[in-house]
N, C-alpha and C positions, 0 to 999 in steps of 0.2 A: 425063831423065824429065820428062814433061809435068806441069806443076803443075795441080792441080785447081782448078776455079772455085769461086766463093763458094757454089755449091750444095752442094759437098762430097759429091757422089754418084758412085759408081763402079759400073758395071754388072757384076755377077758372077752367072752362072748365071740370068739373067733377073730378078735382084733388084737393086734400087738399094741399095747398101751405103753407109753414111755413112763418110766419111773420118775417120781417127783424128786428123788434125791440125786438124780443124775442130770448132767447137762444135756438137754434135748438136742438132737441134731438140727441143723439149720441148712437152708439153701437159698439161693437168690433167683428171682424171677424178673422178667421184663414185661410190662403190660403191653398187650396188643390192642386193647380197647380203652378209649378215653373215658375217664370217670370224673364227675364233678358233684359237688354238694347240692347244686341247684338243678342239674339236668339228668341225674341218675337216681331215680327214686328206688325205693325198696322193691326188690324183685328183678332189677336190671341184671342181666347175665353178662359176664365178661370172660375174656381169655387172657392168658399170659404164657410166656415160654420160659422154661427153666434154663438159666444161663450158667448155673453151677450145679453139680450133682448133690443129691441127698444121699449121704453116706452114714453108715452106722455099723460098728463092729467089724470093720474091714470089708463091708459089702456095699456096693452101690445099688441103691433102691430106685431112685429116680435119676436117670441119666440126663445130661444137658441136651436141650432140644425137645424135651417132652413138653406136651401142651398141658397147661394147668387151667382148670375151669372153676369158676366161682360165681357168686351172686352177691349183690348189694343187699344187706339185711336192714340197713337204716341209713337215711340221709337227712340231714338237717341244714337248711340254708340260712344265711344271715338275713337275706331280704332287705328290709328297711332298717334292721337293727333294733326294732321295738321289742322283740321277744328274745332273740339270740344275739349275743355279741360274737360268739364263735360258731363257725361251721363245724359239723361233725359228719363222719362217714364211717360206716362199719361194713366190713367185707367178710364173707365166708368162703373158704376154699374147700371144694367138695370132692374133686376127683382129678386124676392125671391120666393123660393118654400117651402111650409110648409111640415110637415111630412106626411100629407095626400096626397101629390102630387099636390095640387092646387098651381098655379103660379099667382103672382101679380106683376104689374109694380112697379119699384122703381127708384127713382132718389136720389143719394147720392154722396157726395164729400169726397174724401180721406182727412182725417184731419192730421194724423201722423202715422208713422210706429213705432211700439214698439221697443224701445232701438236700433234704427238704427243710423248709422253715417250719412245716407242720410237725407236730409231735404225735407219737403213738404211745398210748398208755399201756398198762400191764394187761389189759383185756384185748388189746389189738385194735382199739378204737382210734381213728385218726381225728385229731383235734386241730382246727385251724388256728390262725394267729389272732391275737387281739390287735386289730389294725390300728386302733387309736393309741396303742401303747408302743408306737414306733419311736426311734431315736429322736425325731423332731418333736414328739410329745413332751419330752423333758424340758422343752423351752416354754411350757405353759406355766411359768411362775415358780417352779420348784427350786430354781436357782436364785430366787430373790433373797436378799439378806433377811434373816429372821427378824420379825417385829411383832407387834400386837395383832396385826391383821394376818399373820402367817397361818393361823389356825382356822381362818375363815375364808370363804370363797365368794366371789361375785361373778356375775356374768361377763365382766370385763375380761376375765382370764381366757375366755374362749377365743380371743383374738391372738392368743399365743404370745410370743415375745414382743409383738407389736403393742401389747397392752402397756408396756413400759413407755414406749414412744408416745402413745395416746395420752397417758397421764402427764408425762413430762412437758409435752408441747401443747396440751389442752386442745386437742384436735376436734373435740365435739363428737356428737353421735354420727355425723356423716364421715368424720375421720376414722372412727372406729370401724364403721362398715367398710371403708376403703381398705383399712389395714387387714381386716378379715378376708376381703376379696383378694387382696394381693397375696396373702398366705395361701389361699386356696389355689391360686394360679401357679405360684412358685413351687409349692410342695404338694405332691399328689399323695393321697392316702393309699397305703398298701392295700392290695386286693384282699378282702377278708374271706372270700369264698375259697373252697378247696378245688383246685384244678389239677388233675393228674392226667396229662396227655399220654397217648401211646408212646412207649419207649421209657416210661418211668420205671426205675428199678427199685425193687423191694427185697427185704429179707424175711423169710418165713421160718417159723419154728414148727416143726412137725410134732403134733401131739398124739396122733395115732395113725397107724397104717394097717392095711388088711393083712391077715395071716396068710402066708403062702404065696405072696407076690413074687414074681421073678426077680432075682438079684444076680449081680455079677461081682466077682472079686475086684477090689480096688487095685488098680495097677500101681505097683510100688514105684517109688522115686528112682529115677535113673541116676547112675553115678557119673561124675565128670571124669573125662579122660585124664590120665596121670599127668601128661605134659601140660595140658591146659590148666589143670588144677594147680600145678606148681607156678605157672605163669600168673594166675589170678591171685594166688596166695601172696605173691610179692607186690601186689597193687595195694596202695593205701586205701583205707575205708573211711577216712576222716574228711568231712566236709566242713569248711570254715566260713565265718562271716568275713566281710571286707576288712575288719580290724584284726583278723588273724585268730580270733577266738573260735573254739569249736562250736558248730551249729548243732541244733537238735536233730538234723537230718543225718543219715548214715548210708553209705553205699550198700545197698541190699539186693541189687539186681545187675545182671550182666546179659548183654544181648550179642549174639554172634550173627552177623549179616551186614549187608551194605546199607547205605543211607536211605535208599529208596524203599527197601524192605522194611526198615524201621518206621519211616513215615507212613507207608501204606498200612502197616500193622495197627498202629494207633488210630489212624483215621477210620479203618474198618471197625474198630472197637468203640468208636464214638468219642474218642479223645480229640481235643483240639489244641492248637498251639497257643501259648500265652502271648499276649501283646507285650511289647517293650514298655518300660516305665517312662511315660511321657506326661506332660501336663494334662493332655486330653484323657489318657487312660486313668490317671489318678483321680481326675474330677469325675469320670464315669464310675469309678469305684466308690467314691463318696456318695454319688447319687443312688447307686444300688444299695449301699448301706443304709442310707436315710429312708429309702422307700421299701426296705426289706424285700428286695427283689434279687434276681440272679444277674450274673455278668459272666458269661461262659468263657470269655477270653481275657479275664482280668489279669493284670500283671502280677508277678511274684516278686518277693524280696530278693535282692542280690546275694547269692551264695557262691563260694568258690571251691573248686577241687584242684589241688596242685596249682594254686594261684590262677586258675583259669575260670572264666564264666562258662555256664553250660552251653553245649553245642545246640541244644534244643530243649524246650520245656513243653510238656503236654499236661493237660488237665481235663477233668470231667466234673461237671457240676449240674445242678438242676435249677431250683428257683430261689436260691439265696446266696448272697455273697459270703455268708459266714462259713459255709461248708463246701469242700471240694476235694476230689482226689487230684493229686498232682505229682509229677515226677520230673526231676532235673536229670538230664542225660549228657554225659561227656564222652567224646571219642577217646578211647584209651590206647589205640594203636592197632597194629595188625598181628595176628597170630596164625602162622602157617598159611598165609595168603588170604585170610579172612579178617574183616574188620571186627573189632570188639568195642562195645560201648558199655560204660558203667553208669548206673542210674541210682538215684536216691529218691525213693518213693515215700511220701508221707501223706497223711490225711488231715486237712484243716478241719477241726471239729468245732471251732468257735471263733468269734471275732470280738475285738475291742477297739475303742477309739482313744488315741493318745491326744489329750488336749494340748500338751506343750508343743508337740511337733505337728499337730493337726494331721496325723496320719492314722490309717487303719492297720491294725496288726492282727494276725491270725494266731490261734493256739492250736498246736498239732496234737493228735492222738499219740500218746507215748508208746502204744502197742503197735510199733511200725511193722511187725510181721503181718498184720491184717491188711495193710496197704500193699505189701509185697504179694500177698495172695490175690488181692483184687487185680493187680496187673497181670499176674499169671493166668487167672481165670478169664479175664476179658480177651486177652490175645489167643488163648487156647480155644475159646468158644468160637472165634472167627476163623479158626484153623490157620492163623498167620504164624504160629510157632509150631515147629515140627515136633519138638519134644522139650521137656523141662528136666533139668538136673539140679541137684542141690549140693553145694559145696559146704561141707561142715567147717565151722569155725567157732571157737568158744565165744560165748556172749560176754565173757569177762573183759574181752578187748574193748568192747563198746562201753561197758559199765565203768571201766577204769577212768575214762575221760568224760563221760556223760551219764550220771546215774538216772537221769530223766528217762532215758530210752529203756524200753522193755522188749528184749529180743532174744531169740535163740541163737543169734549170730550167723545163721546160714545165709549163703549167697545163692539166690535163684539164678540159674543159667538157662536162658531161653535161646534156642536155635531157630532163627527166623527163616521163613520160606516165602516165596512169592505169593501174593494174594491181592485181591482187588481192594482198592481203598474206598469203594462205594459203601454207603450206609443203608440200612433198611428204610423202606418208604415209611413216612410218618404222616399222620393226619394233619390237616391245616392247624395252625396255632390257635389255641383257645383264647377268645377275647373276653374282656370284662363283661359280665352280664348286665342287662338293663340299659336304659337310656342315660344320657348325661344328667338329666334332671333327677332321675331316680338315684344315681350314684351320689349326686350332690346332697340330696336329702338324707341318704344313708350316712354320708360322712358327718353331717351336722348332728344326727342322732347319736352316732357312735362316739364322736368326740365330746359331746355333752355328757354322755354317760360316763366316759372315762374321766372327765374333768371332775365331776361331782363325786364319783365313787372312789377313785384311786389317787388323783393328784392332790393329796392332802397328807398332812403329817400323821393323822390318825391311822390311815391305811398302812403307811410305811412303818409306823411303830408296831402295828399288828404283824406285818411281814417279818420285821426284825425279831419279834418275840417268838414267832413260829420257827424261824431259822435257828435261833438260839436253843430252843427246846429240842429240835431235831439233832443238832450237833451234840447236845448233852446226852441224848439218848444213845447216839452212836458211841460215845465214850464209855457209857455205862454198860452197853451191850455190844461190844465189837463183833463184827461179822467173823464167822469161823473161816 
């Protein structure tokens, strides 16, 4: 059997099918239509715009700015929570339209939603969160000291942490009701429905494209001028923590342009400045963590470059505090009359809560090159960067002091140009569905199901066994 080329394409019934043993090409889109699990039934049509190109084999198939059309194939709402605890949404992507108006068939699978708390499975189905399994749900008795009653549950646990107060002070049935009401007022239940407003960014995996569609050669990377290259090579790439230890971040971008062009470029791309670390911002971060919601201007941890704090920090998130794109930028000086800025871009891919310090800490994606690409793509799509060059540098320099980082070592150099800081028009914010009474009833149902189904040692023993089995399977059959 002939081995397929790097293109990984096989002609079947007039369609170019992607080979299973090759990494399929991906591209990013931005929704132009709002979609929800409760208001977008099957058959709902939607549109999106490509913000990064679909490339394969050195050819650009779908250029940025192309219109992507699709249809909702299935939507399942939580409602009162009696039947479904999770919302689901399935999308089909069927064609793309070029700037010239020509339309072509497309088959693509949703891979993930940028910085979303929702998960996307291997079939491209969007799965909503288990709202009652939020961080505050851990206070429903699982931290009690093990005893004879640890393996059984009573309805008292539905009062959450207040159950301990109820039993200790003998508050009676009215006291239990008061504790339950106080918890409902103090802690809101995360929204269980799926809400994807216009502007939501996604990544698609192309599974097939028509044969004979128009393509253009991918423009090769530009080279950095020799004098600027020497100047940048002499700049340090190491970012440190306040205690002087190397951070997981690395300088991977350089911007040539003035401060106004830098601000306008990120504003036009939908990035916002991070708030300073204050008591207010830290408490807002905790509330977002506790409610599994977003906080677009959340502060970042302090990091230094050449003993200095960043000149500015930009970030881009969606509906969760756990994930966000962010970049710290320092003014590096002037070169031949133009300002030069150095940036360390990383992607927060997860979050944890440190009990000792009572602080929230993020875990970054070790493949920092993907975040570098995100910045280049966003600024290029808004036409705020004139061109992009890449300065070659061995990845061994980063690996020597931080083996956690996975990078090719290149420095992306963006030449900024004047652009408008305005952002595209967005639909009004999506509000929680249903009346307050319905949401209250739904919360009671969801928390009751969570309490009896999962907040017990039997469930967690089962989860531990499954996790141990999967780890053992990985060791026996390591990925090639």
